[in-house]
C-alpha positions in Angstrom: -28.7 -237.7 23.2 -27.1 -234.3 23.7 -28.0 -230.8 23.8 -26.3 -227.6 22.8 -27.1 -225.0 25.3 -25.9 -221.7 23.9 -25.2 -218.8 26.6 -24.4 -219.5 30.9 -26.2 -216.7 31.7 -29.1 -217.4 34.2 -31.7 -218.4 31.8 -28.9 -220.9 29.7 -27.8 -222.6 33.6 -31.4 -223.2 34.7 -31.7 -225.0 31.2 -28.5 -226.9 31.2 -29.4 -228.2 34.6 -32.7 -229.3 33.9 -31.2 -231.2 31.2 -28.5 -233.1 33.0 -31.6 -233.7 36.0 -33.2 -235.8 33.6 -30.3 -237.5 32.4 -29.9 -235.3 29.1 -26.2 -234.9 28.1 -25.4 -231.1 27.2 -22.7 -228.8 25.7 -22.8 -225.7 27.5 -21.5 -222.9 25.2 -20.3 -219.8 27.3 -17.6 -216.9 25.0 -16.5 -216.1 28.3 -13.8 -215.4 29.2 -12.6 -215.2 25.4 -14.9 -212.6 25.0 -16.9 -210.1 27.1 -20.0 -208.5 26.1 -20.0 -204.7 27.0 -21.8 -205.0 29.9 -20.1 -208.1 31.4 -16.7 -208.0 33.4 -16.5 -211.8 35.2 -15.8 -215.0 34.4 -18.3 -216.7 36.2 -22.2 -217.9 34.7 -25.1 -216.3 35.9 -23.5 -213.3 36.1 -26.1 -210.0 37.5 -25.3 -207.2 35.2 -27.6 -204.6 36.7 -29.2 -205.1 40.1 -28.8 -207.2 42.6 -32.3 -207.4 43.7 -34.5 -210.4 43.0 -37.4 -208.4 43.6 -40.3 -208.9 46.5 -40.6 -212.3 48.0 -43.6 -212.2 49.4 -46.5 -214.0 47.2 -48.9 -211.2 47.1 -46.3 -209.9 44.4 -46.5 -211.8 41.2 -41.9 -211.8 41.1 -42.6 -213.5 44.6 -44.7 -215.9 43.7 -42.6 -216.8 40.6 -39.9 -217.4 42.4 -42.0 -219.7 44.7 -42.9 -221.7 42.0 -39.2 -222.0 40.6 -38.6 -223.3 44.0 -40.7 -226.3 43.2 -38.6 -227.3 40.1 -35.4 -227.3 41.9 -34.4 -223.7 40.6 -30.6 -223.5 40.8 -31.1 -219.7 40.6 -33.2 -219.6 43.8 -31.1 -222.6 45.6 -28.1 -219.2 44.5 -30.0 -216.9 46.2 -30.7 -218.2 49.2 -27.0 -218.8 50.1 -26.5 -215.1 48.9 -28.8 -213.4 50.3 -28.0 -209.7 51.5 -30.5 -207.8 53.6 -33.2 -205.9 51.9 -36.0 -205.3 53.8 -39.1 -206.9 52.2 -36.9 -208.2 48.9 -34.5 -210.7 47.7 -31.3 -209.1 47.3 -27.8 -210.9 46.7 -24.0 -210.8 46.9 -24.0 -210.6 43.5 -20.2 -212.4 43.4 -21.2 -215.1 45.8 -24.7 -215.7 43.7 -22.5 -216.3 40.6 -20.1 -218.7 41.7 -22.5 -220.9 43.2 -24.3 -221.4 40.2 -21.0 -221.9 37.9 -19.9 -224.6 40.9 -22.9 -226.2 40.4 -22.7 -226.1 36.4 -18.8 -227.3 36.8 -19.5 -230.2 39.6 -22.4 -231.7 36.9 -20.5 -235.1 35.1 -23.5 -234.7 32.3 -22.3 -230.8 31.9 -19.7 -230.0 29.0 -18.4 -226.5 29.1 -17.0 -225.2 26.1 -15.8 -221.6 26.2 -15.9 -220.3 22.6 -18.8 -218.0 20.9 -21.1 -219.6 19.1 -22.1 -218.2 15.4 -23.5 -220.9 13.5 -26.9 -222.6 14.3 -27.8 -226.2 12.7 -31.4 -225.9 12.7 -31.4 -229.8 13.4 -29.2 -229.8 16.0 -31.4 -229.8 19.6 -30.7 -226.5 20.7 -31.2 -223.8 23.6 -30.5 -220.1 22.4 -30.1 -218.4 25.9 -27.8 -215.8 24.7 -30.1 -213.1 26.7 -30.0 -209.4 26.0 -26.6 -208.8 25.0 -26.2 -211.5 22.0 -23.0 -211.4 20.0 -23.3 -209.5 16.6 -22.4 -212.8 15.2 -24.9 -215.2 16.5 -27.2 -212.3 16.5 -26.9 -211.9 12.7 -27.5 -215.7 12.6 -30.6 -215.4 14.6 -31.8 -213.4 12.0 -31.4 -215.9 9.5 -33.1 -218.5 11.1 -36.0 -216.7 11.8 -36.1 -214.8 9.1 -37.2 -211.6 11.5 -35.2 -208.2 12.1 -34.0 -208.1 14.9 -35.8 -206.0 18.0 -33.7 -203.7 20.5 -34.6 -201.7 23.5 -32.1 -200.0 25.6 -31.3 -200.9 29.4 -29.1 -199.4 31.7 -27.5 -200.3 35.7 -27.5 -197.9 38.5 -24.1 -196.3 39.8 -22.8 -198.5 43.3 -21.6 -196.3 46.2 -19.5 -197.2 49.6 -21.6 -197.4 52.8 -18.6 -195.8 54.9 -18.8 -192.8 52.7 -22.4 -191.7 52.8 -23.4 -188.7 55.6 -24.8 -191.0 57.7 -26.6 -187.4 60.3 -28.4 -187.1 56.7 -30.1 -190.3 55.8 -32.3 -192.7 57.7 -32.7 -196.6 57.6 -36.3 -197.4 56.9 -38.4 -200.0 55.2 -41.3 -198.3 53.1 -44.7 -198.6 54.7 -42.5 -200.3 57.4 -42.1 -203.8 55.2 -39.1 -206.2 56.3 -36.5 -204.8 58.2 -35.5 -201.3 57.9 -32.4 -201.6 55.3 -32.6 -199.5 52.9 -30.8 -196.2 53.2 -32.9 -193.3 52.9 -31.8 -189.8 51.9 -34.6 -187.4 51.8 -34.8 -184.6 50.2 -36.4 -180.8 50.6 -38.4 -179.1 47.8 -35.5 -176.9 47.1 -33.0 -179.4 47.1 -35.1 -181.4 45.1 -35.5 -178.5 42.4 -31.5 -178.2 42.2 -31.3 -181.8 41.5 -33.7 -181.6 39.4 -32.2 -178.9 36.9 -28.9 -180.7 37.4 -30.3 -183.7 36.3 -32.1 -182.9 33.6 -29.0 -180.7 32.0 -26.3 -183.1 32.3 -24.4 -184.6 29.8 -25.2 -188.3 28.5 -22.5 -190.4 27.0 -23.2 -190.8 23.0 -24.7 -194.1 21.8 -23.4 -194.6 18.7 -23.1 -198.3 18.3 -27.0 -198.5 18.2 -29.0 -197.5 15.8 -32.8 -197.6 17.2 -32.4 -195.0 20.2 -35.7 -196.6 22.2 -36.1 -196.7 25.9 -37.6 -199.6 27.2 -40.5 -198.4 29.8 -39.4 -200.8 32.6 -35.7 -199.9 33.2 -35.5 -196.1 31.7 -32.4 -194.1 32.3 -33.0 -192.0 35.3 -32.7 -188.6 33.2 -35.0 -189.4 30.5 -37.5 -190.3 33.0 -37.0 -186.6 34.7 -37.5 -184.8 31.4 -41.2 -186.2 31.1 -41.8 -183.3 33.9 -40.5 -182.4 36.9 -42.8 -184.3 39.4 -42.1 -187.7 37.6 -39.3 -188.8 39.9 -41.2 -188.0 43.1 -43.9 -190.1 41.8 -41.4 -192.9 40.7 -38.4 -194.1 42.8 -38.0 -190.5 44.7 -41.6 -190.9 46.0 -41.4 -190.2 49.9 -44.7 -191.9 50.7 -44.5 -194.6 53.2 -40.7 -193.1 54.4 -41.2 -192.1 58.0 -37.2 -190.5 59.3 -37.5 -192.5 63.1 -34.8 -188.9 63.4 -37.9 -186.9 63.3 -40.8 -188.7 63.5 -42.1 -187.3 60.6 -42.6 -188.6 56.3 -42.7 -184.5 55.5 -39.6 -185.2 53.1 -40.3 -183.7 49.4 -38.7 -186.4 47.8 -36.8 -189.6 49.0 -33.8 -191.6 47.5 -33.4 -195.1 48.5 -30.3 -197.1 48.8 -29.9 -200.6 49.0 -27.1 -203.1 50.2 -25.6 -204.5 47.2 -23.6 -207.2 48.7 -23.4 -209.1 52.3 -21.0 -207.3 53.7 -22.9 -204.6 53.6 -20.0 -202.0 52.3 -21.7 -201.0 49.1 -25.0 -199.7 48.1 -26.6 -199.2 44.9 -28.7 -195.9 44.2 -32.2 -197.1 43.7 -33.9 -196.6 39.7 -31.0 -194.6 39.1 -30.1 -196.4 35.7 -28.3 -193.5 33.7 -26.2 -193.1 30.8 -25.0 -189.9 32.0 -21.4 -189.9 31.7 -18.9 -190.8 34.4 -18.2 -187.2 35.3 -21.5 -186.3 35.3 -23.0 -189.3 37.8 -20.2 -187.8 40.2 -21.3 -184.3 39.7 -25.5 -184.5 39.8 -25.8 -187.6 42.2 -23.5 -185.7 44.6 -26.4 -183.4 44.9 -28.4 -185.8 47.2 -28.3 -185.6 50.7 -25.8 -187.5 52.2 -23.9 -188.5 49.0 -21.7 -185.5 48.8 -18.8 -187.3 48.9 -20.1 -190.3 48.7 -17.2 -192.9 46.7 -18.6 -194.3 43.3 -17.2 -197.9 43.5 -19.8 -198.3 40.0 -20.6 -195.7 37.5 -24.1 -196.5 35.4 -24.0 -197.9 32.2 -26.1 -198.1 29.3 -26.1 -201.3 26.8 -28.3 -202.7 24.4 -30.9 -205.5 24.8 -31.9 -207.5 22.0 -35.0 -210.0 21.7 -37.4 -211.7 19.1 -41.0 -211.6 18.0 -41.6 -214.4 20.1 -45.5 -214.1 19.1 -45.1 -215.0 15.5 -42.0 -217.6 16.3 -42.4 -219.7 19.4 -44.7 -222.0 20.6 -46.4 -222.6 24.2 -43.3 -224.9 24.8 -40.2 -221.7 24.1 -39.8 -223.8 20.8 -39.3 -222.7 17.6 -42.7 -223.3 15.4 -40.7 -223.3 12.2 -37.7 -225.8 13.4 -38.9 -227.6 16.6 -36.0 -229.1 17.6 -34.3 -225.4 18.3 -35.5 -223.8 22.2 -35.1 -220.0 23.2 -35.2 -219.3 26.6 -34.3 -216.3 28.8 -34.6 -212.1 28.0 -34.3 -212.9 24.1 -37.4 -214.5 24.0 -39.3 -211.1 25.4 -39.3 -212.2 29.3 -37.8 -209.4 31.2 -35.9 -209.3 34.7 -33.8 -212.0 36.0 -36.5 -213.7 37.8 -38.2 -213.9 34.4 -35.5 -215.2 32.3 -34.1 -217.8 35.0 -37.8 -219.4 35.3 -38.0 -219.9 31.2 -34.5 -221.6 31.7 -35.9 -223.9 33.4 -39.0 -224.8 31.0 -37.2 -224.6 28.0 -34.5 -227.3 29.9 -37.3 -229.5 30.9 -39.0 -229.3 27.7 -36.5 -230.2 25.5 -35.4 -233.1 28.4 -38.9 -234.4 27.5 -38.8 -233.9 23.7 -35.7 -236.3 23.2 -37.4 -238.8 26.4 -40.2 -239.0 24.1 -42.6 -237.8 26.4 -44.9 -235.1 27.1 -43.8 -231.7 27.5 -45.2 -229.5 30.4 -48.4 -227.7 29.3 -48.5 -224.3 30.8 -51.2 -223.5 33.0 -52.3 -219.7 32.7 -53.6 -219.9 36.2 -50.0 -219.7 37.2 -46.9 -216.8 36.3 -44.4 -219.6 35.3 -47.5 -220.7 32.5 -48.8 -217.3 32.1 -45.2 -215.8 31.3 -44.8 -217.9 27.8 -48.5 -217.8 27.3 -48.1 -214.5 27.1 -45.0 -214.4 24.8 -45.9 -216.5 22.7 -49.5 -215.3 21.7 -49.7 -215.1 18.0 -52.6 -212.2 18.7 -49.7 -210.4 20.4 -48.7 -208.5 17.4 -46.6 -205.5 19.2 -44.4 -207.3 21.7 -42.9 -205.4 24.6 -40.6 -206.8 27.3 -42.6 -208.5 30.2 -42.2 -209.0 34.1 -44.2 -211.2 35.7 -47.5 -209.6 36.9 -50.7 -210.5 37.9 -52.5 -208.7 35.0 -51.2 -211.8 32.8 -52.1 -214.3 35.1 -55.8 -216.1 34.9 -57.9 -214.4 37.6 -60.6 -215.9 40.3 -64.2 -215.6 39.8 -64.6 -214.9 43.7 -64.7 -211.0 43.7 -62.4 -210.0 46.8 -62.1 -205.9 47.1 -58.2 -205.9 48.8 -55.7 -206.2 46.3 -53.6 -208.1 48.3 -56.3 -210.4 49.9 -57.1 -211.2 45.9 -53.6 -211.5 44.8 -52.8 -214.5 47.8 -55.7 -216.5 47.2 -54.6 -216.4 42.9 -51.1 -217.0 44.5 -51.9 -219.9 47.0 -54.0 -221.4 43.8 -50.9 -221.1 41.1 -48.5 -222.6 43.9 -51.1 -225.7 44.1 -51.2 -226.0 40.4 -47.1 -225.9 39.4 -46.9 -228.5 42.6 -49.3 -230.7 41.6 -47.9 -230.6 37.9 -44.3 -231.1 38.5 -45.0 -234.1 40.9 -46.7 -235.5 38.2 -44.5 -234.5 35.4 -41.3 -236.2 38.3 
């Protein structure tokens, strides 16, 4: 018994290790290093191409809940995150190189996983396969996916934020703090006066963007919008978004009177690199240097990585997939990761866990994992596979898709905590039963 897993990103690696855990041999296809997507540069598996943050840790946040559910499945992503974490207040952020190296080593140490460095452009619908090629699926395979799905590909745009060196930040103009004092003061905050913000805003909306000639439909996914696109929606949009000043007290003054605040988050374990939070962008690199250097504290910042924009592709899952990440038309074909319409690192990895587990159970003649709407990992697949969802948009983990509780609790954090505790109990019982 063998399964072909296409793609060694977060979802593909989780799927491959789940299969191996249950004694199923895997051929894991990864086109790197022979061929790289426009956003990839590292030969290791599970490369984080955008932010190094895995979002909040607390279970009152849906992504934090999902991470804890994944731990109950023995998630390799969560193992890697634990050994590669960097300070990030109440969030879980990682050193991306240590993170991907850990997962790569785990894959290569598993004797049931055979890694094949080659691009796949043909899919045999009679062969057990998990397609986990992510939002940057190669053109050849994308065409093949269109053939077997009968669907026109869906596209949206995603963008990555720039990274600067810590030593090049003017410490006299910034301060360290976590919003609302949650967690430790790991974020570097750059406060702006009203006049400073006005000058920055005007420069941002007038800056020149890079051409997107290779893409046909220039649409933007709301969850990862370029900062310049967001700014053009109105002068105050950023101050209610990534530059919101609320909950940030400057310890140097004891006040929280900044008009706007740009936050920087640690990008590596050594604390030498910081990314500009929420500044995904498609500005030309020279324009990024010019405009972002107007941020107080970043006047002389050294940019070690500029922001980039790349294509993201996902399928029409409500029409194509069942509640097990499996194709309705071809029951030996599974999809996993962001190509299914889940959005985010953690969400992508969680889908790989279930796709791998379900493929293993199918081959063993046992029951596949039945998704529970009262859990986050279950609610995600139930959302993207719901046939009544005729206008699928990429979906992050959130409490809006998880079945609520009948008890009326006005305090949102308390209510979410109760939903989360219930979810973890149900996932624990499911994993114990299925193991």
